[in-house]
Phi, psi and omega in degrees: 000141174243164182298131176095001169291147173289124182252356179074011180244132177269119174231124173259145184217145174211147189230149174215136181241137172245182179295342186235343191219151175244116173257132176230123178251147177227137175240106177258105178289133186209121180287342182226070184292348176288346177267005188284136180265123188212122182274155171269350176218165181220066181299136180067025172066034173210158184294135184295336180286342190097325186202078177288158161286111194223168167254131188239128182239130180233135187236130172215150170243017177252128183311322183262009181058035178294339171224143176202172172234143172240138178233127185233138168216157175255188182292349182256004182064020172282138185248139169236135178216157171201170169234164179218183045271332170265135193296120178245103181283353177284350183295139180226083177282158170273099179202165192229151176231133170232145184215146163225155184235121176252201183287326180228020181197172165220143184243145164216159174232124182250125184243112181244000000 
């Protein structure tokens, strides 16, 4: 798969910024939510399954993304985070994730 390839999955996203927090919300439309891959744990800052269905938010203030933060969560609100440019799984940001699974979609909110 290459960047820009059609994957057949519809995802709506919205973000808002306050003086203290960034909120990013995702609505992931899914015809078969019972088939969502979602680990209960993320040992070593990665999914126990090896490849969860997740939402990923990358934040950088550098135009070339020379440094960044990565925030991931799955449909069970299990979180993975790291900072870069070299992946640093020791990063421990203060943020929360919330998620719900419905009949034809799953929603998540990341709150930093």
